[in-house]
N, CA and C atoms as an extended XYZ file, in Angstrom:
606
Properties=species:S:1:pos:R:3:atomname:S:1:resname:S:1:resid:I:1 pbc="F F F"
N        45.582      102.395       48.685 N   MET     1
C        46.601      102.366       47.626 CA  MET     1
C        46.128      103.214       46.453 C   MET     1
N        46.881      104.192       46.108 N   GLY     2
C        46.487      105.056       45.011 CA  GLY     2
C        46.722      104.396       43.669 C   GLY     2
N        45.893      104.747       42.699 N   GLY     3
C        46.036      104.177       41.358 CA  GLY     3
C        46.309      105.261       40.345 C   GLY     3
N        46.792      104.851       39.206 N   MET     4
C        46.980      105.794       38.110 CA  MET     4
C        45.635      106.048       37.450 C   MET     4
N        45.549      107.111       36.709 N   THR     5
C        44.306      107.458       36.041 CA  THR     5
C        44.236      106.778       34.686 C   THR     5
N        43.245      105.930       34.514 N   GLY     6
C        43.054      105.247       33.240 CA  GLY     6
C        41.829      105.802       32.529 C   GLY     6
N        41.764      105.581       31.242 N   ARG     7
C        40.600      105.999       30.466 CA  ARG     7
C        39.993      104.743       29.870 C   ARG     7
N        38.796      104.411       30.327 N   LEU     8
C        38.186      103.171       29.890 CA  LEU     8
C        37.922      103.182       28.389 C   LEU     8
N        38.261      102.096       27.711 N   PRO     9
C        37.954      102.019       26.285 CA  PRO     9
C        36.459      101.849       26.070 C   PRO     9
N        36.004      102.118       24.873 N   ASP    10
C        34.606      101.900       24.514 CA  ASP    10
C        34.459      100.424       24.136 C   ASP    10
N        34.155       99.607       25.132 N   PHE    11
C        34.097       98.166       24.903 CA  PHE    11
C        32.991       97.789       23.926 C   PHE    11
N        31.861       98.502       23.976 N   GLU    12
C        30.764       98.191       23.057 CA  GLU    12
C        31.227       98.350       21.608 C   GLU    12
N        31.892       99.472       21.312 N   ALA    13
C        32.388       99.714       19.960 CA  ALA    13
C        33.484       98.720       19.595 C   ALA    13
N        34.324       98.399       20.565 N   MET    14
C        35.431       97.484       20.316 CA  MET    14
C        34.927       96.096       19.914 C   MET    14
N        33.966       95.570       20.679 N   TYR    15
C        33.436       94.243       20.390 CA  TYR    15
C        32.557       94.230       19.133 C   TYR    15
N        31.947       95.366       18.824 N   THR    16
C        31.151       95.445       17.601 CA  THR    16
C        32.048       95.411       16.375 C   THR    16
N        33.187       96.107       16.461 N   ALA    17
C        34.123       96.144       15.336 CA  ALA    17
C        34.853       94.823       15.156 C   ALA    17
N        35.110       94.135       16.272 N   ASN    18
C        35.869       92.876       16.226 CA  ASN    18
C        35.381       91.995       17.371 C   ASN    18
N        34.706       90.879       17.072 N   PRO    19
C        34.164       90.036       18.130 CA  PRO    19
C        35.221       89.325       18.973 C   PRO    19
N        36.473       89.424       18.601 N   ASP    20
C        37.562       88.870       19.410 CA  ASP    20
C        38.742       89.830       19.369 C   ASP    20
N        38.606       91.010       19.996 N   PRO    21
C        39.623       92.058       19.863 CA  PRO    21
C        40.987       91.686       20.440 C   PRO    21
N        41.032       90.778       21.404 N   TRP    22
C        42.308       90.355       21.978 CA  TRP    22
C        42.765       89.005       21.424 C   TRP    22
N        42.082       88.514       20.402 N   GLU    23
C        42.432       87.255       19.739 CA  GLU    23
C        42.509       86.095       20.731 C   GLU    23
N        41.544       86.054       21.645 N   VAL    24
C        41.536       85.009       22.668 CA  VAL    24
C        41.377       83.631       22.035 C   VAL    24
N        40.627       83.562       20.946 N   GLY    25
C        40.383       82.286       20.310 CA  GLY    25
C        41.495       81.806       19.402 C   GLY    25
N        42.375       82.710       18.978 N   SER    26
C        43.394       82.330       18.000 CA  SER    26
C        44.819       82.481       18.500 C   SER    26
N        45.056       83.379       19.447 N   SER    27
C        46.404       83.629       19.946 CA  SER    27
C        46.870       82.483       20.850 C   SER    27
N        48.088       81.973       20.601 N   TRP    28
C        48.628       80.918       21.463 CA  TRP    28
C        48.802       81.428       22.885 C   TRP    28
N        49.254       82.671       23.028 N   TYR    29
C        49.394       83.257       24.369 CA  TYR    29
C        48.077       83.185       25.135 C   TYR    29
N        46.970       83.606       24.516 N   GLU    30
C        45.683       83.619       25.194 CA  GLU    30
C        45.179       82.204       25.456 C   GLU    30
N        45.347       81.319       24.482 N   ARG    31
C        44.893       79.940       24.669 CA  ARG    31
C        45.701       79.241       25.756 C   ARG    31
N        46.998       79.498       25.784 N   ARG    32
C        47.838       78.916       26.831 CA  ARG    32
C        47.447       79.472       28.196 C   ARG    32
N        47.168       80.753       28.262 N   LYS    33
C        46.787       81.366       29.540 CA  LYS    33
C        45.522       80.718       30.090 C   LYS    33
N        44.530       80.483       29.232 N   ILE    34
C        43.314       79.808       29.680 CA  ILE    34
C        43.644       78.417       30.200 C   ILE    34
N        44.525       77.703       29.501 N   ALA    35
C        44.914       76.362       29.946 CA  ALA    35
C        45.591       76.421       31.309 C   ALA    35
N        46.426       77.435       31.537 N   VAL    36
C        47.092       77.592       32.828 CA  VAL    36
C        46.069       77.883       33.923 C   VAL    36
N        45.123       78.769       33.638 N   VAL    37
C        44.083       79.088       34.626 CA  VAL    37
C        43.316       77.826       35.011 C   VAL    37
N        42.924       77.039       34.027 N   LEU    38
C        42.185       75.814       34.308 CA  LEU    38
C        43.021       74.836       35.125 C   LEU    38
N        44.316       74.767       34.842 N   SER    39
C        45.173       73.846       35.590 CA  SER    39
C        45.407       74.317       37.020 C   SER    39
N        45.190       75.594       37.288 N   CYS    40
C        45.363       76.125       38.644 CA  CYS    40
C        44.143       75.882       39.527 C   CYS    40
N        43.023       75.497       38.931 N   LEU    41
C        41.835       75.218       39.742 CA  LEU    41
C        42.084       73.982       40.590 C   LEU    41
N        41.848       74.078       41.883 N   ARG    42
C        42.205       73.003       42.795 CA  ARG    42
C        41.284       71.796       42.696 C   ARG    42
N        40.055       72.025       42.266 N   ARG    43
C        39.081       70.940       42.274 CA  ARG    43
C        38.706       70.539       40.854 C   ARG    43
N        38.341       69.284       40.720 N   GLU    44
C        37.875       68.812       39.428 CA  GLU    44
C        36.514       69.401       39.091 C   GLU    44
N        35.669       69.563       40.120 N   ARG    45
C        34.310       70.058       39.911 CA  ARG    45
C        33.972       71.122       40.951 C   ARG    45
N        33.217       72.124       40.501 N   TYR    46
C        32.662       73.153       41.379 CA  TYR    46
C        31.149       73.165       41.200 C   TYR    46
N        30.464       73.586       42.250 N   ARG    47
C        29.002       73.645       42.174 CA  ARG    47
C        28.548       74.809       41.304 C   ARG    47
N        29.060       76.005       41.600 N   LEU    48
C        28.637       77.220       40.915 CA  LEU    48
C        29.828       78.129       40.706 C   LEU    48
N        30.175       78.371       39.456 N   GLY    49
C        31.249       79.292       39.129 CA  GLY    49
C        30.694       80.612       38.629 C   GLY    49
N        31.346       81.704       38.990 N   TRP    50
C        30.977       83.038       38.513 CA  TRP    50
C        32.208       83.691       37.917 C   TRP    50
N        32.164       84.006       36.626 N   GLU    51
C        33.200       84.838       36.024 CA  GLU    51
C        32.644       86.244       35.897 C   GLU    51
N        33.288       87.185       36.567 N   ALA    52
C        32.723       88.520       36.732 CA  ALA    52
C        33.045       89.482       35.596 C   ALA    52
N        33.813       89.055       34.607 N   ALA    53
C        34.080       89.886       33.425 CA  ALA    53
C        34.358       88.922       32.284 C   ALA    53
N        33.299       88.418       31.678 N   CYS    54
C        33.406       87.253       30.789 CA  CYS    54
C        33.984       87.562       29.421 C   CYS    54
N        33.950       88.821       28.987 N   GLY    55
C        34.519       89.159       27.688 CA  GLY    55
C        33.929       88.323       26.568 C   GLY    55
N        34.787       87.665       25.800 N   THR    56
C        34.341       86.888       24.647 CA  THR    56
C        33.740       85.537       25.018 C   THR    56
N        33.899       85.118       26.258 N   GLY    57
C        33.296       83.872       26.713 CA  GLY    57
C        34.139       82.633       26.506 C   GLY    57
N        35.368       82.782       26.042 N   HIS    58
C        36.211       81.610       25.801 CA  HIS    58
C        36.521       80.873       27.109 C   HIS    58
N        36.846       81.613       28.163 N   LEU    59
C        37.125       80.971       29.447 CA  LEU    59
C        35.849       80.390       30.045 C   LEU    59
N        34.744       81.112       29.939 N   VAL    60
C        33.463       80.610       30.441 CA  VAL    60
C        33.133       79.256       29.821 C   VAL    60
N        33.356       79.141       28.526 N   ASP    61
C        33.049       77.901       27.823 CA  ASP    61
C        33.841       76.733       28.390 C   ASP    61
N        35.084       76.996       28.813 N   ARG    62
C        35.905       75.939       29.410 CA  ARG    62
C        35.532       75.694       30.868 C   ARG    62
N        35.178       76.749       31.584 N   LEU    63
C        34.743       76.574       32.970 CA  LEU    63
C        33.474       75.729       33.052 C   LEU    63
N        32.665       75.796       32.011 N   ALA    64
C        31.416       75.027       31.993 CA  ALA    64
C        31.666       73.530       32.081 C   ALA    64
N        32.873       73.080       31.697 N   ASP    65
C        33.219       71.666       31.808 CA  ASP    65
C        33.523       71.262       33.249 C   ASP    65
N        33.753       72.253       34.106 N   ARG    66
C        34.192       71.976       35.470 CA  ARG    66
C        33.168       72.371       36.518 C   ARG    66
N        32.054       72.960       36.106 N   CYS    67
C        31.079       73.503       37.056 CA  CYS    67
C        29.678       72.964       36.777 C   CYS    67
N        28.929       72.721       37.852 N   GLY    68
C        27.531       72.332       37.691 CA  GLY    68
C        26.704       73.441       37.090 C   GLY    68
N        27.020       74.689       37.469 N   GLN    69
C        26.400       75.881       36.894 CA  GLN    69
C        27.469       76.956       36.760 C   GLN    69
N        27.303       77.816       35.760 N   VAL    70
C        28.210       78.946       35.579 CA  VAL    70
C        27.378       80.201       35.342 C   VAL    70
N        27.728       81.267       36.044 N   VAL    71
C        27.153       82.586       35.792 CA  VAL    71
C        28.246       83.436       35.164 C   VAL    71
N        27.962       84.003       34.003 N   ALA    72
C        28.918       84.837       33.278 CA  ALA    72
C        28.363       86.247       33.177 C   ALA    72
N        29.106       87.222       33.672 N   THR    73
C        28.643       88.600       33.627 CA  THR    73
C        29.715       89.500       33.036 C   THR    73
N        29.265       90.621       32.501 N   ASP    74
C        30.170       91.638       31.989 CA  ASP    74
C        29.401       92.954       31.966 C   ASP    74
N        30.123       94.059       32.105 N   ALA    75
C        29.485       95.370       32.021 CA  ALA    75
C        29.093       95.721       30.594 C   ALA    75
N        29.707       95.044       29.625 N   CYS    76
C        29.495       95.331       28.205 CA  CYS    76
C        28.411       94.411       27.644 C   CYS    76
N        27.353       94.987       27.116 N   GLN    77
C        26.256       94.201       26.561 CA  GLN    77
C        26.708       93.345       25.389 C   GLN    77
N        27.580       93.874       24.545 N   ARG    78
C        28.048       93.124       23.384 CA  ARG    78
C        28.851       91.905       23.823 C   ARG    78
N        29.683       92.061       24.857 N   ALA    79
C        30.451       90.932       25.368 CA  ALA    79
C        29.525       89.838       25.890 C   ALA    79
N        28.486       90.223       26.605 N   VAL    80
C        27.533       89.244       27.125 CA  VAL    80
C        26.825       88.526       25.983 C   VAL    80
N        26.492       89.268       24.915 N   ALA    81
C        25.858       88.652       23.750 CA  ALA    81
C        26.791       87.633       23.097 C   ALA    81
N        28.073       87.961       23.018 N   LEU    82
C        29.050       87.037       22.445 CA  LEU    82
C        29.186       85.782       23.297 C   LEU    82
N        29.229       85.963       24.611 N   THR    83
C        29.337       84.811       25.511 CA  THR    83
C        28.079       83.956       25.448 C   THR    83
N        26.930       84.601       25.373 N   THR    84
C        25.668       83.869       25.265 CA  THR    84
C        25.658       83.003       24.012 C   THR    84
N        26.110       83.562       22.900 N   ALA    85
C        26.154       82.798       21.652 CA  ALA    85
C        27.168       81.659       21.733 C   ALA    85
N        28.315       81.917       22.351 N   ARG    86
C        29.368       80.900       22.432 CA  ARG    86
C        28.930       79.719       23.292 C   ARG    86
N        28.111       79.973       24.299 N   THR    87
C        27.708       78.905       25.227 CA  THR    87
C        26.258       78.480       25.009 C   THR    87
N        25.728       78.730       23.827 N   ALA    88
C        24.309       78.455       23.555 CA  ALA    88
C        23.942       76.994       23.773 C   ALA    88
N        24.878       76.091       23.563 N   GLY    89
C        24.587       74.669       23.745 CA  GLY    89
C        24.801       74.180       25.157 C   GLY    89
N        25.010       75.083       26.091 N   ARG    90
C        25.271       74.723       27.488 CA  ARG    90
C        24.192       75.339       28.368 C   ARG    90
N        23.129       74.617       28.644 N   PRO    91
C        22.013       75.188       29.405 CA  PRO    91
C        22.358       75.545       30.849 C   PRO    91
N        23.462       75.039       31.355 N   HIS    92
C        23.841       75.348       32.738 CA  HIS    92
C        24.688       76.615       32.834 C   HIS    92
N        24.861       77.330       31.702 N   VAL    93
C        25.563       78.614       31.704 CA  VAL    93
C        24.533       79.732       31.586 C   VAL    93
N        24.604       80.696       32.503 N   HIS    94
C        23.653       81.808       32.542 CA  HIS    94
C        24.439       83.108       32.390 C   HIS    94
N        24.062       83.931       31.424 N   CYS    95
C        24.790       85.160       31.113 CA  CYS    95
C        23.943       86.379       31.446 C   CYS    95
N        24.580       87.429       31.947 N   ALA    96
C        23.850       88.641       32.317 CA  ALA    96
C        24.766       89.845       32.257 C   ALA    96
N        24.187       90.991       31.951 N   VAL    97
C        24.925       92.251       31.997 CA  VAL    97
C        24.963       92.722       33.452 C   VAL    97
N        26.155       92.904       33.967 N   SER    98
C        26.321       93.344       35.355 CA  SER    98
C        27.727       93.884       35.515 C   SER    98
N        27.854       95.047       36.143 N   ALA    99
C        29.156       95.696       36.317 CA  ALA    99
C        29.573       95.635       37.779 C   ALA    99
N        30.817       95.266       38.014 N   LEU   100
C        31.362       95.315       39.369 CA  LEU   100
C        31.321       96.751       39.882 C   LEU   100
N        31.004       96.924       41.185 N   PRO   101
C        30.957       95.955       42.271 CA  PRO   101
C        29.582       95.345       42.538 C   PRO   101
N        28.694       95.363       41.563 N   ALA   102
C        27.399       94.707       41.728 CA  ALA   102
C        27.529       93.238       41.337 C   ALA   102
N        26.525       92.465       41.694 N   HIS   103
C        26.471       91.089       41.224 CA  HIS   103
C        25.073       90.847       40.668 C   HIS   103
N        24.937       89.914       39.751 N   PRO   104
C        23.645       89.715       39.091 CA  PRO   104
C        22.593       89.193       40.050 C   PRO   104
N        21.356       89.559       39.788 N   GLU   105
C        20.250       89.082       40.611 CA  GLU   105
C        20.186       87.557       40.529 C   GLU   105
N        20.002       86.942       41.687 N   GLY   106
C        19.883       85.497       41.727 CA  GLY   106
C        21.190       84.760       41.524 C   GLY   106
N        22.314       85.400       41.833 N   LEU   107
C        23.620       84.764       41.635 CA  LEU   107
C        23.735       83.454       42.383 C   LEU   107
N        23.197       83.392       43.594 N   GLY   108
C        23.417       82.217       44.425 CA  GLY   108
C        24.696       82.368       45.227 C   GLY   108
N        25.269       81.244       45.639 N   VAL   109
C        26.465       81.255       46.486 CA  VAL   109
C        27.577       80.528       45.742 C   VAL   109
N        28.383       81.237       44.984 N   PRO   110
C        29.408       80.582       44.167 CA  PRO   110
C        30.534       79.999       45.000 C   PRO   110
N        31.014       78.820       44.586 N   ASP   111
C        32.203       78.252       45.212 CA  ASP   111
C        33.429       78.403       44.304 C   ASP   111
N        33.245       79.123       43.198 N   LEU   112
C        34.360       79.521       42.331 CA  LEU   112
C        34.052       80.902       41.781 C   LEU   112
N        34.960       81.851       42.019 N   ILE   113
C        34.819       83.215       41.490 CA  ILE   113
C        36.079       83.544       40.713 C   ILE   113
N        35.906       83.945       39.458 N   VAL   114
C        37.043       84.244       38.591 CA  VAL   114
C        37.034       85.722       38.236 C   VAL   114
N        38.130       86.390       38.554 N   LEU   115
C        38.344       87.798       38.214 CA  LEU   115
C        39.510       87.844       37.240 C   LEU   115
N        39.217       87.807       35.959 N   SER   116
C        40.254       87.716       34.938 CA  SER   116
C        40.312       88.994       34.112 C   SER   116
N        41.454       89.664       34.180 N   GLU   117
C        41.718       90.830       33.328 CA  GLU   117
C        40.670       91.929       33.504 C   GLU   117
N        40.287       92.203       34.746 N   VAL   118
C        39.250       93.217       34.963 CA  VAL   118
C        39.623       94.239       36.034 C   VAL   118
N        40.317       93.836       37.095 N   LEU   119
C        40.494       94.724       38.242 CA  LEU   119
C        41.240       95.993       37.887 C   LEU   119
N        42.183       95.928       36.938 N   TYR   120
C        42.964       97.129       36.624 CA  TYR   120
C        42.201       98.146       35.787 C   TYR   120
N        40.979       97.826       35.401 N   TYR   121
C        40.117       98.821       34.760 CA  TYR   121
C        39.312       99.613       35.798 C   TYR   121
N        39.297       99.157       37.044 N   LEU   122
C        38.456       99.753       38.084 CA  LEU   122
C        39.246      100.750       38.916 C   LEU   122
N        38.575      101.800       39.362 N   ASP   123
C        39.249      102.737       40.254 CA  ASP   123
C        39.315      102.137       41.663 C   ASP   123
N        40.053      102.790       42.542 N   GLU   124
C        40.313      102.221       43.867 CA  GLU   124
C        39.037      101.964       44.678 C   GLU   124
N        38.089      102.921       44.763 N   PRO   125
C        36.862      102.633       45.534 CA  PRO   125
C        36.077      101.450       44.971 C   PRO   125
N        36.016      101.338       43.646 N   THR   126
C        35.285      100.227       43.035 CA  THR   126
C        35.979       98.902       43.302 C   THR   126
N        37.310       98.897       43.255 N   ARG   127
C        38.039       97.674       43.589 CA  ARG   127
C        37.765       97.262       45.023 C   ARG   127
N        37.796       98.218       45.944 N   GLU   128
C        37.583       97.883       47.359 CA  GLU   128
C        36.169       97.342       47.577 C   GLU   128
N        35.186       97.926       46.924 N   GLU   129
C        33.812       97.404       47.029 CA  GLU   129
C        33.722       96.008       46.421 C   GLU   129
N        34.486       95.775       45.365 N   THR   130
C        34.490       94.456       44.740 CA  THR   130
C        35.074       93.407       45.674 C   THR   130
N        36.157       93.737       46.368 N   TYR   131
C        36.751       92.783       47.313 CA  TYR   131
C        35.753       92.429       48.418 C   TYR   131
N        35.041       93.446       48.907 N   GLN   132
C        34.061       93.180       49.959 CA  GLN   132
C        32.904       92.330       49.427 C   GLN   132
N        32.486       92.612       48.191 N   LEU   133
C        31.438       91.811       47.562 CA  LEU   133
C        31.855       90.351       47.475 C   LEU   133
N        33.073       90.105       47.007 N   ILE   134
C        33.569       88.739       46.865 CA  ILE   134
C        33.540       88.028       48.210 C   ILE   134
N        34.028       88.696       49.225 N   ASP   135
C        34.073       88.104       50.560 CA  ASP   135
C        32.675       87.796       51.082 C   ASP   135
N        31.707       88.609       50.697 N   THR   136
C        30.342       88.452       51.192 CA  THR   136
C        29.583       87.347       50.470 C   THR   136
N        29.699       87.278       49.144 N   VAL   137
C        28.864       86.344       48.381 CA  VAL   137
C        29.472       84.951       48.267 C   VAL   137
N        30.769       84.801       48.485 N   ALA   138
C        31.436       83.524       48.259 CA  ALA   138
C        31.009       82.483       49.285 C   ALA   138
N        30.910       81.249       48.824 N   ALA   139
C        30.647       80.122       49.730 CA  ALA   139
C        31.828       79.955       50.686 C   ALA   139
N        31.587       79.358       51.867 N   PRO   140
C        32.689       79.172       52.823 CA  PRO   140
C        33.879       78.405       52.246 C   PRO   140
N        33.620       77.500       51.301 N   ASP   141
C        34.704       76.706       50.715 CA  ASP   141
C        35.111       77.211       49.334 C   ASP   141
N        34.787       78.454       49.029 N   ALA   142
C        35.024       78.982       47.677 CA  ALA   142
C        36.499       79.197       47.385 C   ALA   142
N        36.837       79.101       46.104 N   ASP   143
C        38.125       79.530       45.578 CA  ASP   143
C        37.912       80.803       44.768 C   ASP   143
N        38.789       81.775       44.951 N   VAL   144
C        38.790       83.009       44.155 CA  VAL   144
C        40.035       83.001       43.281 C   VAL   144
N        39.841       83.187       41.981 N   VAL   145
C        40.945       83.155       41.026 CA  VAL   145
C        41.151       84.563       40.469 C   VAL   145
N        42.371       85.045       40.551 N   GLY   146
C        42.737       86.320       39.957 CA  GLY   146
C        43.705       86.099       38.809 C   GLY   146
N        43.467       86.753       37.677 N   VAL   147
C        44.322       86.629       36.493 CA  VAL   147
C        44.640       88.039       36.000 C   VAL   147
N        45.911       88.344       35.824 N   HIS   148
C        46.302       89.693       35.414 CA  HIS   148
C        47.484       89.669       34.455 C   HIS   148
N        47.365       90.419       33.381 N   TRP   149
C        48.509       90.735       32.538 CA  TRP   149
C        49.390       91.688       33.325 C   TRP   149
N        50.686       91.439       33.398 N   ARG   150
C        51.534       92.119       34.370 CA  ARG   150
C        51.797       93.597       34.098 C   ARG   150
N        52.022       94.032       32.851 N   PRO   151
C        52.402       95.432       32.627 CA  PRO   151
C        51.252       96.418       32.858 C   PRO   151
N        51.523       97.667       32.548 N   LEU   152
C        50.528       98.731       32.630 CA  LEU   152
C        50.000       99.010       31.236 C   LEU   152
N        48.719       98.697       30.998 N   GLY   153
C        48.089       99.040       29.736 CA  GLY   153
C        47.635      100.487       29.742 C   GLY   153
N        47.483      101.063       28.572 N   GLU   154
C        47.152      102.489       28.489 CA  GLU   154
C        45.782      102.801       29.069 C   GLU   154
N        44.897      101.804       29.158 N   ASP   155
C        43.551      102.019       29.685 CA  ASP   155
C        43.422      101.613       31.148 C   ASP   155
N        44.515      101.147       31.773 N   TYR   156
C        44.444      100.628       33.135 CA  TYR   156
C        44.547      101.758       34.160 C   TYR   156
N        43.987      101.528       35.342 N   THR   157
C        44.159      102.462       36.448 CA  THR   157
C        45.423      102.165       37.241 C   THR   157
N        45.985      100.963       37.070 N   LEU   158
C        47.237      100.581       37.710 CA  LEU   158
C        47.786       99.350       36.992 C   LEU   158
N        49.094       99.094       37.109 N   PRO   159
C        49.663       97.939       36.416 CA  PRO   159
C        49.062       96.629       36.915 C   PRO   159
N        49.094       95.616       36.036 N   GLY   160
C        48.516       94.336       36.390 CA  GLY   160
C        49.147       93.702       37.611 C   GLY   160
N        50.480       93.794       37.734 N   ALA   161
C        51.156       93.209       38.894 CA  ALA   161
C        50.681       93.861       40.189 C   ALA   161
N        50.430       95.168       40.142 N   GLN   162
C        49.946       95.873       41.328 CA  GLN   162
C        48.498       95.492       41.627 C   GLN   162
N        47.681       95.352       40.590 N   ALA   163
C        46.293       94.930       40.786 CA  ALA   163
C        46.237       93.538       41.407 C   ALA   163
N        47.125       92.652       40.965 N   HIS   164
C        47.186       91.293       41.500 CA  HIS   164
C        47.568       91.328       42.983 C   HIS   164
N        48.554       92.129       43.312 N   ARG   165
C        48.982       92.271       44.701 CA  ARG   165
C        47.879       92.888       45.550 C   ARG   165
N        47.186       93.855       44.984 N   ASP   166
C        46.082       94.532       45.670 CA  ASP   166
C        44.981       93.527       46.031 C   ASP   166
N        44.636       92.662       45.075 N   LEU   167
C        43.630       91.636       45.332 CA  LEU   167
C        44.071       90.707       46.452 C   LEU   167
N        45.312       90.243       46.373 N   GLY   168
C        45.821       89.335       47.395 CA  GLY   168
C        45.823       89.949       48.782 C   GLY   168
N        46.246       91.206       48.870 N   GLU   169
C        46.284       91.875       50.173 CA  GLU   169
C        44.879       92.073       50.730 C   GLU   169
N        43.939       92.433       49.853 N   ALA   170
C        42.557       92.647       50.290 CA  ALA   170
C        41.927       91.350       50.800 C   ALA   170
N        42.163       90.250       50.095 N   LEU   171
C        41.606       88.966       50.537 CA  LEU   171
C        42.286       88.483       51.810 C   LEU   171
N        43.596       88.675       51.919 N   THR   172
C        44.316       88.262       53.117 CA  THR   172
C        43.787       88.985       54.348 C   THR   172
N        43.503       90.273       54.207 N   ARG   173
C        42.935       91.033       55.329 CA  ARG   173
C        41.595       90.463       55.765 C   ARG   173
N        40.908       89.802       54.863 N   ARG   174
C        39.584       89.243       55.149 CA  ARG   174
C        39.645       87.754       55.508 C   ARG   174
N        40.827       87.235       55.720 N   GLY   175
C        40.957       85.872       56.202 CA  GLY   175
C        41.175       84.809       55.139 C   GLY   175
N        41.457       85.226       53.892 N   TRP   176
C        41.727       84.273       52.829 CA  TRP   176
C        43.226       83.963       52.774 C   TRP   176
N        43.553       82.791       52.215 N   THR   177
C        44.944       82.369       52.070 CA  THR   177
C        45.212       82.020       50.609 C   THR   177
N        46.359       82.453       50.107 N   ARG   178
C        46.731       82.077       48.746 CA  ARG   178
C        47.125       80.601       48.736 C   ARG   178
N        46.496       79.837       47.870 N   VAL   179
C        46.745       78.403       47.810 CA  VAL   179
C        47.409       77.970       46.502 C   VAL   179
N        47.359       78.822       45.485 N   VAL   180
C        48.028       78.542       44.209 CA  VAL   180
C        48.647       79.844       43.708 C   VAL   180
N        49.866       79.760       43.236 N   THR   181
C        50.540       80.902       42.617 CA  THR   181
C        51.186       80.453       41.315 C   THR   181
N        50.889       81.164       40.234 N   HIS   182
C        51.567       80.917       38.955 CA  HIS   182
C        52.104       82.251       38.463 C   HIS   182
N        53.396       82.301       38.207 N   THR   183
C        54.047       83.518       37.747 CA  THR   183
C        54.646       83.285       36.376 C   THR   183
N        54.161       84.018       35.400 N   ASP   184
C        54.684       83.986       34.040 CA  ASP   184
C        55.357       85.321       33.767 C   ASP   184
N        56.140       85.370       32.740 N   GLU   185
C        56.780       86.636       32.371 CA  GLU   185
C        55.748       87.716       32.072 C   GLU   185
N        54.589       87.312       31.493 N   GLU   186
C        53.604       88.297       31.070 CA  GLU   186
C        52.322       88.319       31.896 C   GLU   186
N        52.018       87.247       32.600 N   PHE   187
C        50.769       87.246       33.364 CA  PHE   187
C        50.928       86.498       34.676 C   PHE   187
N        49.997       86.775       35.584 N   LEU   188
C        49.981       86.197       36.922 CA  LEU   188
C        48.646       85.517       37.159 C   LEU   188
N        48.664       84.376       37.845 N   VAL   189
C        47.448       83.693       38.268 CA  VAL   189
C        47.594       83.372       39.754 C   VAL   189
N        46.577       83.682       40.516 N   GLY   190
C        46.561       83.334       41.929 CA  GLY   190
C        45.209       82.757       42.302 C   GLY   190
N        45.213       81.832       43.261 N   VAL   191
C        43.976       81.273       43.798 CA  VAL   191
C        44.018       81.447       45.308 C   VAL   191
N        42.926       81.994       45.854 N   TRP   192
C        42.801       82.210       47.289 CA  TRP   192
C        41.599       81.427       47.814 C   TRP   192
N        41.701       80.957       49.065 N   SER   193
C        40.612       80.190       49.652 CA  SER   193
C        40.587       80.395       51.163 C   SER   193
N        39.418       80.166       51.753 N   ARG   194
C        39.301       80.113       53.208 CA  ARG   194
C        39.222       78.668       53.677 C   ARG   194
N        39.142       77.714       52.731 N   ALA   195
C        39.025       76.290       53.057 CA  ALA   195
C        40.323       75.606       52.685 C   ALA   195
N        41.220       75.490       53.642 N   LEU   196
C        42.514       74.901       53.383 CA  LEU   196
C        42.447       73.387       53.523 C   LEU   196
N        43.225       72.642       52.726 N   PRO   197
C        43.195       71.186       52.820 CA  PRO   197
C        43.681       70.704       54.187 C   PRO   197
N        43.012       69.673       54.688 N   GLU   198
C        43.415       69.117       55.983 CA  GLU   198
C        44.688       68.295       55.856 C   GLU   198
N        44.950       67.792       54.683 N   GLN   199
C        46.175       67.059       54.452 CA  GLN   199
C        46.670       67.317       53.049 C   GLN   199
N        47.950       67.146       52.846 N   ILE   200
C        48.576       67.398       51.556 CA  ILE   200
C        48.563       66.098       50.742 C   ILE   200
N        48.292       66.225       49.447 N   GLY   201
C        48.341       65.062       48.575 CA  GLY   201
C        47.139       64.165       48.680 C   GLY   201
N        46.009       64.739       49.098 N   ARG   202
C        44.789       63.924       49.233 CA  ARG   202
C        44.200       63.596       47.879 C   ARG   202
């Protein structure tokens, strides 16, 4: 699938100028989106969660309530520093600089992987390597969560709706099934798993 040509923003400069450039901590839209993502998680508790583009760390801080351990990574050093500071009182949260399609050393075997607002910044080969990475490192019972703003941002390689579809198609080819779908006017949330419930309403 071909993508449009995006120009990556200077995230280091952006986070240095404003520690919350997307107003994740103050915007009702962003706070509601985090609440929706958390409500889409199928389990009350996960062993190990990995958010692969942690940004300001607001979502990581909430995931820490649901996970025995959380690994938070971002390609931007400033973002990782912000997340580290935000989760300083949570010893089970580990932060590291790492850019997709790599994963941090000592990641372990996550049973929750969150890809929030990141895939549309990646070019097609990097996205494909990321899908293969996810399939390889995830625990057999893992849930993968994709979150995308639907339109095309000026820095994106493809619109959010297309990135969301791309993720779903890539995981489906690898034997994953979509188990949760949330469609908003502005954003999409999907959860995929290889461990389907044996019964409904358990």
